[in-house]
PAMI-111476 format. One line per field, with one value per atom (N, C-alpha, C): z, x negated, y negated; atom name. Coordinates in steps of 0.02 Angstrom, whole numbers, plus 50000, padded with zeros to 5 digits. Each point is the difference from the previous one (the first is absolute). Layout:
zz	(Z | ...)
xx	(X | ...)
yy	(Y | ...)
name	(CA | ...)
***
This chain:
zz	(50386 | 49950 | 50031 | 49957 | 50024 | 50027 | 50049 | 50029 | 49973 | 49990 | 49973 | 50053 | 50064 | 50053 | 50055 | 50036 | 50055 | 50068 | 50003 | 50063 | 49982 | 50031 | 49984 | 50064 | 49993 | 50054 | 49978 | 50036 | 49984 | 50044 | 49968 | 50037 | 49997 | 50058 | 50005 | 50033 | 49972 | 50032 | 50056 | 50051 | 50053 | 49973 | 49951 | 49971 | 49969 | 49978 | 49969 | 50050 | 50065 | 50051 | 50020 | 49975 | 50019 | 49964 | 49939 | 49959 | 49983 | 50012 | 49986 | 50061 | 50054 | 50059 | 49988 | 50043 | 49994 | 50048 | 50043 | 50051 | 50029 | 50022 | 50037 | 49955 | 50026 | 49969 | 49989 | 49941 | 49985 | 50003 | 50051 | 50007 | 49939 | 49965 | 49940 | 49945 | 49994 | 49950 | 50020 | 50064 | 50024 | 49983 | 50007 | 49984 | 49925 | 49959 | 49928 | 49979 | 50032 | 49986 | 50021 | 50058 | 50024 | 49954 | 49972 | 49954 | 49937 | 49975 | 49942 | 50017 | 50059 | 50020 | 50010 | 50029 | 50010 | 49932 | 49950 | 49934 | 49972 | 50008 | 49977 | 50040 | 50065 | 50045 | 49983 | 49981 | 49983 | 49937 | 49960 | 49940 | 50018 | 50063 | 50020 | 49999 | 49987 | 49999 | 50071 | 50015 | 50066 | 50000 | 50052 | 50001 | 50061 | 49988 | 50052 | 49985 | 50052 | 49992 | 50041 | 49969 | 50036 | 49995 | 50056 | 50001 | 50027 | 49969 | 50022 | 50056 | 50019 | 50055 | 49986 | 49935 | 49983 | 50015 | 50010 | 50018 | 50073 | 50039 | 50071 | 50016 | 49972 | 50017 | 49944 | 49985 | 49950 | 50034 | 50011 | 50035 | 49965 | 49933 | 49963 | 50005 | 49996 | 50006 | 50068 | 50053 | 50068 | 50011 | 49972 | 50009 | 49964 | 49946 | 49964 | 50040 | 50052 | 50042 | 50066 | 50003 | 50058 | 50046 | 49991 | 50043 | 49982 | 50049 | 49988 | 49950 | 49948 | 49945 | 50025 | 50040 | 50023 | 50041 | 50046 | 50040 | 49956 | 49951 | 49954 | 49961 | 49979 | 49962 | 50043 | 50062 | 50045 | 50011 | 50006 | 50008 | 49937 | 49941 | 49939 | 49999 | 50027 | 50003 | 50045 | 50055 | 50044 | 49964 | 49960 | 49962 | 49953 | 49971 | 49955 | 50037 | 50064 | 50040 | 50010 | 50011 | 50006 | 49936 | 49942 | 49937 | 49991 | 50021 | 49993 | 50042 | 50061 | 50043 | 49971 | 49969 | 49967 | 49944 | 49958 | 49944 | 50024 | 50053 | 50028 | 50023 | 50034 | 50023 | 49940 | 49949 | 49940 | 49965 | 49994 | 49968 | 50039 | 50065 | 50041 | 49998 | 49992 | 49990 | 49932 | 49954 | 49935 | 50002 | 50058 | 50007 | 49980 | 49997 | 49979 | 50061 | 50010 | 50056 | 49987 | 50049 | 49990 | 50059 | 49985 | 50052 | 49986 | 50053 | 49996 | 50029 | 49963 | 50023 | 49996 | 50052 | 50003 | 50006 | 49969 | 50004 | 50066 | 50038 | 50068 | 50046 | 50053 | 50043 | 50033 | 49991 | 50032 | 50016 | 50047 | 50012 | 50017 | 50029 | 50021 | 49941 | 49943 | 49943 | 49936 | 49997 | 49938 | 50014 | 49951 | 50004 | 49975 | 50026 | 49971 | 49931 | 49955 | 49932 | 50001 | 49979 | 49991 | 49930 | 49958 | 49930 | 49992 | 50031 | 49992 | 50026 | 50055 | 50027 | 49953 | 49970 | 49952 | 49941 | 49973 | 49944 | 50020 | 50060 | 50023 | 50007 | 50025 | 50005 | 49930 | 49951 | 49932 | 49972 | 50015 | 49977 | 50032 | 50060 | 50035 | 49983 | 49945 | 49974 | 50045 | 50030 | 50039 | 49963 | 50000 | 49974 | 50054 | 49980 | 50048 | 49986 | 50051 | 49995 | 50036 | 49964 | 50026 | 50015 | 50063 | 50022 | 50030 | 50013 | 50031 | 49953 | 49935 | 49951 | 50007 | 49996 | 50010 | 50074 | 50041 | 50070 | 50010 | 49946 | 50003 | 49973 | 50031 | 49973 | 49935 | 49963 | 49937 | 49942 | 50011 | 49946 | 49993 | 49938 | 49988 | 49999 | 50000 | 49994 | 49929 | 49951 | 49933 | 50006 | 50036 | 50010 | 50039 | 50050 | 50038 | 49954 | 49954 | 49955 | 49954 | 49972 | 49956 | 50039 | 50060 | 50041 | 50018 | 50023 | 50020 | 49940 | 49943 | 49940 | 49982 | 50006 | 49985 | 50053 | 50063 | 50055 | 49995 | 49981 | 50000 | 49933 | 49954 | 49934 | 49962 | 50003 | 49963 | 49925 | 49961 | 49927 | 49973 | 50036 | 49976 | 50058 | 49994 | 50048 | 49970 | 50031 | 49975 | 50037 | 49963 | 50029 | 49989 | 50051 | 49995 | 50016 | 49949 | 50007 | 50013 | 50030 | 50015 | 49944 | 49953 | 49944 | 49952 | 49994 | 49950 | 49963 | 49934 | 49964 | 49963 | 50023 | 49970 | 50005 | 49960 | 49999 | 49938 | 50010 | 49946 | 49987 | 49939 | 49982 | 50038 | 50023 | 50040 | 50043 | 50044 | 50043 | 49958 | 49990 | 49957 | 50026 | 50064 | 50028 | 49974 | 49980 | 49979 | 49927 | 49971 | 49931 | 49958 | 49957 | 49959 | 49949 | 49986 | 49952 | 50033 | 50064 | 50034 | 49971 | 49991 | 49970 | 50054 | 50002 | 50047 | 49968 | 50035 | 49975 | 50017 | 49952 | 50015 | 50027 | 49978 | 50021 | 49996 | 50052 | 50002 | 50042 | 49988 | 50040 | 50064 | 50048 | 50062 | 49984 | 49955 | 49984 | 49969 | 49954 | 49969 | 50051 | 50046 | 50052 | 50044 | 50015 | 50040 | 49961 | 49938 | 49960 | 49986 | 49991 | 49985 | 50063 | 50057 | 50065 | 50005 | 49977 | 50003 | 50070 | 50023 | 50070 | 50009 | 49984 | 50012 | 50075 | 50031 | 50073 | 50015 | 50062 | 50013 | 49967 | 49984 | 49958 | 50030 | 50066 | 50031 | 49995 | 50007 | 49994 | 49928 | 49952 | 49930 | 49980 | 50026 | 49985 | 50029 | 50059 | 50030 | 49956 | 49974 | 49955 | 49936 | 49973 | 49939 | 50011 | 50055 | 50013 | 50011 | 50020 | 50014 | 49951 | 49945 | 49945 | 50025 | 50043 | 50026 | 49960 | 49966 | 49962 | 50047 | 49977 | 50038 | 49955 | 50027 | 49965 | 50036 | 49966 | 50029 | 49973 | 50044 | 49977 | 50050 | 49979 | 50042 | 50039 | 50064 | 50041 | 50009 | 49986 | 50008 | 49941 | 49945 | 49943 | 50018 | 49978 | 50018 | 49980 | 50048 | 49986 | 49978 | 50019 | 49974 | 50018 | 50062 | 50020 | 49965 | 49994 | 49963 | 49928 | 49968 | 49930 | 49993 | 50048 | 49998 | 50004 | 50047 | 50008 | 49943 | 49963 | 49941 | 49941 | 50006 | 49946 | 49952 | 50017 | 49957 | 49994 | 49946 | 49990 | 50040 | 50064 | 50046 | 50027 | 49993 | 50028 | 49960 | 50036 | 49969 | 50030 | 49956 | 50022 | 49996 | 50056 | 50002 | 50010 | 49953 | 50005 | 49970 | 50002 | 49979 | 49924 | 49963 | 49927 | 49969 | 49942 | 49964 | 49961 | 49990 | 49966 | 49926 | 49973 | 49928 | 49962 | 49949 | 49962 | 49959)
xx	(51289 | 49975 | 49992 | 50002 | 49993 | 49930 | 49996 | 49936 | 49978 | 49936 | 49971 | 49992 | 49995 | 49985 | 50053 | 50006 | 50047 | 49965 | 49939 | 49961 | 49928 | 49971 | 49931 | 49959 | 49935 | 49952 | 49954 | 50003 | 49960 | 49937 | 49942 | 49937 | 49976 | 49998 | 49977 | 49931 | 49956 | 49935 | 50007 | 49960 | 50000 | 49982 | 49954 | 49978 | 50057 | 50053 | 50056 | 50036 | 49992 | 50032 | 49958 | 49939 | 49956 | 50017 | 50028 | 50010 | 49933 | 49994 | 49937 | 49954 | 50021 | 49957 | 49943 | 49950 | 49942 | 50006 | 50050 | 50006 | 50070 | 50026 | 50063 | 50062 | 50052 | 50066 | 50026 | 50026 | 50035 | 50075 | 50036 | 50071 | 50042 | 49982 | 50037 | 49994 | 49940 | 49990 | 50040 | 50001 | 50039 | 50074 | 50026 | 50070 | 50013 | 49951 | 50007 | 50002 | 49957 | 49999 | 50066 | 50025 | 50063 | 50058 | 49999 | 50053 | 49999 | 49941 | 49996 | 50027 | 49982 | 50023 | 50076 | 50026 | 50073 | 50036 | 49973 | 50031 | 50005 | 49947 | 50000 | 50050 | 49999 | 50045 | 50073 | 50016 | 50070 | 50024 | 49955 | 50020 | 50025 | 49991 | 50019 | 49942 | 49940 | 49940 | 49977 | 49984 | 49973 | 49925 | 49978 | 49931 | 49962 | 49942 | 49951 | 49938 | 49966 | 49941 | 49943 | 49943 | 49937 | 49957 | 49974 | 49962 | 49930 | 49952 | 49930 | 49985 | 49936 | 49980 | 49937 | 49980 | 49936 | 49995 | 50056 | 49998 | 49980 | 50000 | 49983 | 49937 | 49995 | 49944 | 49987 | 49937 | 49981 | 49955 | 50028 | 49963 | 49937 | 50002 | 49942 | 49943 | 50018 | 49949 | 49967 | 50042 | 49973 | 49955 | 50020 | 49959 | 49933 | 50000 | 49937 | 49952 | 50026 | 49958 | 49983 | 50013 | 49978 | 50055 | 50063 | 50054 | 50018 | 50020 | 50024 | 50058 | 49997 | 50049 | 50071 | 50008 | 50067 | 50030 | 49960 | 50023 | 50020 | 49958 | 50014 | 50063 | 50011 | 50061 | 50063 | 49995 | 50058 | 50017 | 49949 | 50013 | 50035 | 49980 | 50034 | 50072 | 50015 | 50070 | 50042 | 49970 | 50036 | 50013 | 49952 | 50009 | 50060 | 50011 | 50058 | 50065 | 50001 | 50061 | 50016 | 49949 | 50010 | 50033 | 49975 | 50029 | 50071 | 50012 | 50067 | 50051 | 49981 | 50046 | 50012 | 49949 | 50008 | 50051 | 49993 | 50045 | 50071 | 50005 | 50066 | 50035 | 49965 | 50029 | 50024 | 49959 | 50018 | 50060 | 50003 | 50057 | 50065 | 49995 | 50061 | 50025 | 49955 | 50022 | 50033 | 49987 | 50033 | 50065 | 50016 | 50062 | 49995 | 49940 | 49989 | 49987 | 50041 | 49990 | 49936 | 49955 | 49933 | 49979 | 49961 | 49970 | 49925 | 49960 | 49928 | 49988 | 49964 | 49983 | 49925 | 49969 | 49928 | 49976 | 49942 | 49970 | 49964 | 49988 | 49973 | 50055 | 50015 | 50056 | 49991 | 50049 | 50002 | 50074 | 50026 | 50072 | 50030 | 49961 | 50027 | 50014 | 49967 | 50008 | 50024 | 49998 | 50018 | 50020 | 50034 | 50019 | 49941 | 49994 | 49950 | 50023 | 49952 | 50019 | 50024 | 50062 | 50029 | 50032 | 49980 | 50021 | 50076 | 50036 | 50073 | 50033 | 49973 | 50028 | 49988 | 49940 | 49985 | 50048 | 50011 | 50046 | 50071 | 50020 | 50068 | 50006 | 49948 | 50001 | 50011 | 49964 | 50007 | 50070 | 50027 | 50068 | 50051 | 49984 | 50045 | 49985 | 49963 | 49986 | 49954 | 49952 | 49948 | 49934 | 49963 | 49932 | 49956 | 49960 | 49955 | 49928 | 49968 | 49930 | 49958 | 49954 | 49960 | 49930 | 49982 | 49937 | 49954 | 49938 | 49948 | 49976 | 50005 | 49972 | 50028 | 49956 | 50020 | 49995 | 49971 | 49988 | 49932 | 49962 | 49935 | 49945 | 49941 | 49943 | 49976 | 49961 | 49970 | 50049 | 50062 | 50049 | 50023 | 50004 | 50020 | 50076 | 50022 | 50073 | 50024 | 49954 | 50020 | 50022 | 49962 | 50018 | 50065 | 50009 | 50062 | 50059 | 49991 | 50054 | 50018 | 49950 | 50014 | 50035 | 49975 | 50030 | 50072 | 50013 | 50069 | 50047 | 49976 | 50042 | 50022 | 49955 | 50017 | 50046 | 49985 | 50042 | 50071 | 50008 | 50065 | 50035 | 49972 | 50031 | 50011 | 49952 | 50006 | 49993 | 50035 | 49996 | 49934 | 49970 | 49939 | 49963 | 49935 | 49958 | 49981 | 50023 | 49987 | 49938 | 49945 | 49937 | 49997 | 50019 | 50002 | 49931 | 49968 | 49934 | 50003 | 49948 | 49996 | 49961 | 50037 | 49971 | 49961 | 50021 | 49973 | 50060 | 50005 | 50062 | 50000 | 49960 | 50000 | 49933 | 49993 | 49938 | 49960 | 49936 | 49957 | 49944 | 49973 | 49944 | 49937 | 49996 | 49944 | 50026 | 49959 | 50022 | 50006 | 50061 | 50009 | 49967 | 49984 | 49966 | 49928 | 49971 | 49930 | 49991 | 50052 | 49994 | 50057 | 49982 | 50051 | 50032 | 49968 | 50027 | 50042 | 50012 | 50040 | 50070 | 50025 | 50067 | 50048 | 50059 | 50052 | 50042 | 50007 | 50040 | 50074 | 50044 | 50071 | 50021 | 49967 | 50017 | 49937 | 49987 | 49942 | 50019 | 49969 | 50016 | 49958 | 50024 | 49962 | 49930 | 49998 | 49937 | 49951 | 50024 | 49956 | 49973 | 50044 | 49979 | 49946 | 50006 | 49949 | 49935 | 50006 | 49940 | 49961 | 50037 | 49968 | 49982 | 50016 | 49986 | 50030 | 50062 | 50035 | 50028 | 50001 | 50018 | 50075 | 50037 | 50072 | 50013 | 49968 | 50003 | 49942 | 49991 | 49944 | 50012 | 49946 | 50003 | 50043 | 49996 | 50040 | 50074 | 50020 | 50071 | 50023 | 49958 | 50018 | 50006 | 49955 | 50004 | 50064 | 50020 | 50062 | 50060 | 50001 | 50054 | 49999 | 49941 | 49994 | 50026 | 49980 | 50019 | 50076 | 50032 | 50072 | 50042 | 49969 | 50035 | 50038 | 49967 | 50031 | 49976 | 50046 | 49978 | 49982 | 49952 | 49976 | 50007 | 50026 | 50003 | 49956 | 49949 | 49953 | 50017 | 50013 | 50021 | 49979 | 50005 | 49981 | 50061 | 50000 | 50058 | 50008 | 49948 | 50005 | 50035 | 50011 | 50035 | 50074 | 50032 | 50070 | 50046 | 50040 | 50048 | 49970 | 49937 | 49964 | 50035 | 50020 | 50029 | 50066 | 50041 | 50063 | 49988 | 49951 | 49986 | 49977 | 49962 | 49975 | 50058 | 50046 | 50055 | 50051 | 50000 | 50042 | 49971 | 49936 | 49968 | 49963 | 49990 | 49961 | 49928 | 49968 | 49930 | 49956 | 49994 | 49962 | 49943 | 49939 | 49944 | 49983 | 49980 | 49978 | 50038 | 50026 | 50031 | 49948 | 49991 | 49956 | 50044 | 50000 | 50042 | 49965 | 50033 | 49968 | 49992 | 50043 | 49998 | 50000 | 49970 | 50002 | 50065 | 50026 | 50064 | 49995 | 50056 | 50003 | 50009 | 49958 | 50003 | 50065)
yy	(48807 | 50047 | 50069 | 50052 | 50068 | 50013 | 50044 | 50018 | 50067 | 50007 | 50061 | 50054 | 49979 | 50046 | 49998 | 50056 | 50004 | 49993 | 50026 | 49995 | 49986 | 49949 | 49982 | 49996 | 50012 | 49989 | 49944 | 49945 | 49941 | 49999 | 49999 | 49994 | 49928 | 49967 | 49931 | 49999 | 49961 | 49991 | 49948 | 50007 | 49950 | 49931 | 49999 | 49936 | 49961 | 50035 | 49965 | 49955 | 50013 | 49959 | 49940 | 49995 | 49945 | 49936 | 50005 | 49940 | 49969 | 49936 | 49965 | 49998 | 50033 | 50003 | 50049 | 49997 | 50045 | 50059 | 49999 | 50052 | 49996 | 50057 | 50000 | 49998 | 49969 | 50002 | 49929 | 49987 | 49938 | 50015 | 49976 | 50016 | 49981 | 49947 | 49980 | 50053 | 50029 | 50053 | 50062 | 50015 | 50058 | 49990 | 49940 | 49987 | 50004 | 49978 | 50006 | 50073 | 50041 | 50071 | 50032 | 49980 | 50027 | 49983 | 49940 | 49980 | 50044 | 50017 | 50045 | 50069 | 50025 | 50067 | 49998 | 49946 | 49994 | 50003 | 49966 | 49999 | 50071 | 50039 | 50069 | 50042 | 49989 | 50037 | 49987 | 49938 | 49982 | 50033 | 50027 | 50038 | 50070 | 50019 | 50067 | 50049 | 49975 | 50042 | 50014 | 50062 | 50017 | 49984 | 49966 | 49974 | 50023 | 50030 | 50013 | 49958 | 49977 | 49958 | 50029 | 50008 | 50015 | 49938 | 49977 | 49938 | 50012 | 49966 | 50005 | 49951 | 49998 | 49956 | 49961 | 49997 | 49969 | 49926 | 49967 | 49928 | 49990 | 50054 | 49996 | 50041 | 50060 | 50043 | 50050 | 50011 | 50051 | 50051 | 50059 | 50052 | 50021 | 50008 | 50023 | 49949 | 49936 | 49947 | 50001 | 50009 | 50001 | 50060 | 50058 | 50060 | 49992 | 49962 | 49987 | 49957 | 49967 | 49958 | 50034 | 50066 | 50038 | 50024 | 49978 | 50024 | 50072 | 50038 | 50067 | 49999 | 50040 | 49997 | 50015 | 50050 | 50017 | 49943 | 49971 | 49944 | 49941 | 49984 | 49945 | 50011 | 50063 | 50015 | 49995 | 50023 | 49993 | 49926 | 49959 | 49928 | 49972 | 50025 | 49979 | 50021 | 50059 | 50023 | 49954 | 49978 | 49954 | 49933 | 49979 | 49937 | 50005 | 50059 | 50007 | 49992 | 50017 | 49993 | 49925 | 49960 | 49927 | 49973 | 50022 | 49978 | 50026 | 50062 | 50028 | 49962 | 49981 | 49962 | 49931 | 49970 | 49935 | 50006 | 50051 | 50009 | 50017 | 50040 | 50015 | 49936 | 49957 | 49937 | 49958 | 49996 | 49961 | 50030 | 50066 | 50033 | 49990 | 50005 | 49992 | 49929 | 49952 | 49930 | 49991 | 50046 | 50000 | 50040 | 50027 | 50037 | 50073 | 50027 | 50070 | 50043 | 50050 | 50047 | 50040 | 50001 | 50027 | 50044 | 50051 | 50042 | 50006 | 49992 | 50015 | 50069 | 50042 | 50067 | 50007 | 50027 | 50004 | 50073 | 50013 | 50066 | 50011 | 49945 | 50004 | 49974 | 50037 | 49982 | 49932 | 49957 | 49934 | 49986 | 50037 | 50002 | 49932 | 49956 | 49935 | 49954 | 50011 | 49954 | 50034 | 50066 | 50034 | 50072 | 50029 | 50071 | 50043 | 50060 | 50046 | 50021 | 50011 | 50021 | 50072 | 50010 | 50066 | 49999 | 50045 | 49998 | 49997 | 50044 | 50002 | 49936 | 49974 | 49939 | 49941 | 49998 | 49947 | 50002 | 50060 | 50008 | 49978 | 50018 | 49982 | 49924 | 49967 | 49927 | 49969 | 50026 | 49972 | 50013 | 50059 | 50016 | 49954 | 49975 | 49954 | 49927 | 49990 | 49933 | 49959 | 50034 | 49966 | 50004 | 49945 | 50002 | 50030 | 50049 | 50034 | 49978 | 49972 | 49980 | 50051 | 50030 | 50056 | 49976 | 50000 | 49971 | 50053 | 49979 | 50043 | 50054 | 49988 | 50047 | 50070 | 50049 | 50070 | 50020 | 49955 | 50017 | 50034 | 50006 | 50035 | 49955 | 50001 | 49963 | 50032 | 49963 | 50022 | 50002 | 49977 | 49996 | 49928 | 49976 | 49931 | 49992 | 49937 | 49989 | 50016 | 50002 | 50025 | 50073 | 50040 | 50070 | 50005 | 49957 | 50000 | 49984 | 49952 | 49981 | 50058 | 50034 | 50057 | 50056 | 50014 | 50053 | 49984 | 49939 | 49982 | 49998 | 49976 | 49999 | 50071 | 50048 | 50069 | 50030 | 49987 | 50027 | 49974 | 49937 | 49968 | 50004 | 50039 | 50011 | 49934 | 49956 | 49937 | 50013 | 49960 | 50007 | 49973 | 49952 | 49968 | 49969 | 49997 | 49964 | 49933 | 49946 | 49932 | 49974 | 49995 | 49975 | 49924 | 49962 | 49927 | 49972 | 49972 | 49973 | 49925 | 49974 | 49929 | 49965 | 49968 | 49962 | 50045 | 50062 | 50046 | 50029 | 49987 | 50015 | 50067 | 50047 | 50066 | 50035 | 50052 | 50039 | 49981 | 49984 | 49977 | 50051 | 49997 | 50043 | 49981 | 49939 | 49975 | 49943 | 49974 | 49945 | 49937 | 49974 | 49941 | 49937 | 50000 | 49941 | 49993 | 50057 | 50000 | 50021 | 50029 | 50024 | 49970 | 49953 | 49966 | 50047 | 50056 | 50048 | 50055 | 49994 | 50050 | 50003 | 50061 | 50010 | 50023 | 49969 | 50022 | 50055 | 50055 | 50056 | 49987 | 50016 | 50000 | 50068 | 50053 | 50067 | 50043 | 50037 | 50045 | 50060 | 50057 | 50059 | 50001 | 50039 | 50009 | 50027 | 50049 | 50032 | 49951 | 49959 | 49950 | 49951 | 49979 | 49952 | 50030 | 50065 | 50034 | 50007 | 50022 | 50012 | 49935 | 49945 | 49936 | 49961 | 50030 | 49969 | 49929 | 49993 | 49936 | 49991 | 49938 | 49988 | 49991 | 50053 | 50000 | 50003 | 50046 | 50012 | 50047 | 50020 | 50044 | 50069 | 50034 | 50060 | 50055 | 50009 | 50054 | 49986 | 49936 | 49981 | 50009 | 49980 | 50007 | 50074 | 50041 | 50072 | 50030 | 49977 | 50024 | 49983 | 49939 | 49980 | 50041 | 50013 | 50040 | 50071 | 50030 | 50070 | 50008 | 49946 | 50004 | 49958 | 49979 | 49966 | 49938 | 49961 | 49939 | 49940 | 49964 | 49941 | 49942 | 49960 | 49942 | 49939 | 49947 | 49936 | 49950 | 49975 | 49952 | 49931 | 49952 | 49934 | 49947 | 49937 | 49943 | 49977 | 50011 | 49983 | 49925 | 49961 | 49927 | 49966 | 50037 | 49971 | 49991 | 49946 | 49987 | 50059 | 50023 | 50054 | 50065 | 50012 | 50059 | 50066 | 50008 | 50064 | 50011 | 49948 | 50005 | 50023 | 49970 | 50017 | 50072 | 50023 | 50069 | 50049 | 49989 | 50048 | 49996 | 49945 | 49995 | 50038 | 50020 | 50037 | 49956 | 49935 | 49956 | 50024 | 49982 | 50019 | 49953 | 50015 | 49960 | 50042 | 49977 | 50037 | 50063 | 50052 | 50063 | 50059 | 50043 | 50062 | 50056 | 50035 | 50058 | 50061 | 50046 | 50059 | 50060 | 50057 | 50063 | 50006 | 49966 | 50004 | 49931 | 49993 | 49937 | 49995 | 49939 | 49993 | 50019 | 50022 | 50016 | 49935 | 49987 | 49939 | 49996)
name	(N | CA | C | N | CA | C | N | CA | C | N | CA | C | N | CA | C | N | CA | C | N | CA | C | N | CA | C | N | CA | C | N | CA | C | N | CA | C | N | CA | C | N | CA | C | N | CA | C | N | CA | C | N | CA | C | N | CA | C | N | CA | C | N | CA | C | N | CA | C | N | CA | C | N | CA | C | N | CA | C | N | CA | C | N | CA | C | N | CA | C | N | CA | C | N | CA | C | N | CA | C | N | CA | C | N | CA | C | N | CA | C | N | CA | C | N | CA | C | N | CA | C | N | CA | C | N | CA | C | N | CA | C | N | CA | C | N | CA | C | N | CA | C | N | CA | C | N | CA | C | N | CA | C | N | CA | C | N | CA | C | N | CA | C | N | CA | C | N | CA | C | N | CA | C | N | CA | C | N | CA | C | N | CA | C | N | CA | C | N | CA | C | N | CA | C | N | CA | C | N | CA | C | N | CA | C | N | CA | C | N | CA | C | N | CA | C | N | CA | C | N | CA | C | N | CA | C | N | CA | C | N | CA | C | N | CA | C | N | CA | C | N | CA | C | N | CA | C | N | CA | C | N | CA | C | N | CA | C | N | CA | C | N | CA | C | N | CA | C | N | CA | C | N | CA | C | N | CA | C | N | CA | C | N | CA | C | N | CA | C | N | CA | C | N | CA | C | N | CA | C | N | CA | C | N | CA | C | N | CA | C | N | CA | C | N | CA | C | N | CA | C | N | CA | C | N | CA | C | N | CA | C | N | CA | C | N | CA | C | N | CA | C | N | CA | C | N | CA | C | N | CA | C | N | CA | C | N | CA | C | N | CA | C | N | CA | C | N | CA | C | N | CA | C | N | CA | C | N | CA | C | N | CA | C | N | CA | C | N | CA | C | N | CA | C | N | CA | C | N | CA | C | N | CA | C | N | CA | C | N | CA | C | N | CA | C | N | CA | C | N | CA | C | N | CA | C | N | CA | C | N | CA | C | N | CA | C | N | CA | C | N | CA | C | N | CA | C | N | CA | C | N | CA | C | N | CA | C | N | CA | C | N | CA | C | N | CA | C | N | CA | C | N | CA | C | N | CA | C | N | CA | C | N | CA | C | N | CA | C | N | CA | C | N | CA | C | N | CA | C | N | CA | C | N | CA | C | N | CA | C | N | CA | C | N | CA | C | N | CA | C | N | CA | C | N | CA | C | N | CA | C | N | CA | C | N | CA | C | N | CA | C | N | CA | C | N | CA | C | N | CA | C | N | CA | C | N | CA | C | N | CA | C | N | CA | C | N | CA | C | N | CA | C | N | CA | C | N | CA | C | N | CA | C | N | CA | C | N | CA | C | N | CA | C | N | CA | C | N | CA | C | N | CA | C | N | CA | C | N | CA | C | N | CA | C | N | CA | C | N | CA | C | N | CA | C | N | CA | C | N | CA | C | N | CA | C | N | CA | C | N | CA | C | N | CA | C | N | CA | C | N | CA | C | N | CA | C | N | CA | C | N | CA | C | N | CA | C | N | CA | C | N | CA | C | N | CA | C | N | CA | C | N | CA | C | N | CA | C | N | CA | C | N | CA | C | N | CA | C | N | CA | C | N | CA | C | N | CA | C | N | CA | C | N | CA | C | N | CA | C | N | CA | C | N | CA | C | N | CA | C | N | CA | C | N | CA | C | N | CA | C | N | CA | C | N | CA | C | N | CA | C | N | CA | C | N | CA | C | N | CA | C | N | CA | C | N | CA | C | N | CA | C | N | CA | C | N | CA | C | N | CA | C | N | CA | C | N | CA | C | N | CA | C | N | CA | C | N | CA | C | N | CA | C | N | CA | C | N | CA | C | N | CA | C | N | CA | C | N | CA | C | N | CA | C | N | CA | C | N | CA | C | N | CA | C | N | CA | C | N | CA | C | N | CA | C | N | CA | C)
***
């Protein structure tokens, strides 16, 4: 089937790699994720991936328990590199040429992030995994995903959630009357304080007219369906659709 996008930035949470585990990485889940990305890649879509590290370390949580915030955040950035290498291994076992690029120099295991080089890798049909966030403390991987999507001229930012199928008016786990939005604007999401992503990342997307698709990555074929333009999850964009 035809694809709606030519270049996408996929934001994966670290928790998505845990599967049913309570901590760390489930290699089987990593391979399932890689198979989905391979399917999208085989359509001719250029793919960049930003991955979180919450399955290994949460800097904000650690700083709340007394650790220096900058130190805790740097540790979180290192955790994202572990996840990136895991996903790279899984993708290459699927036959997909892959490059890991990091915002913190780790020459022995990854390339340094350079915008033009990342774009060239994608043009050469390589999946680019972008790790270590922005390379700066006090910024989340949501902000890194928004920043990289804009830098790399992605058509859309795909926010892959772990068992959350879109943006709701309230937390559906606690509010039976919560409504799932099919389409909402960046401004509405900010005003209603909906948990699309952190506020600074969402504002960055709004200011640069970058659409965001929020969907449940654990649903079968979810990424494929998203790039086909199926009504999956919630679209967050600058304007509401015309009825």
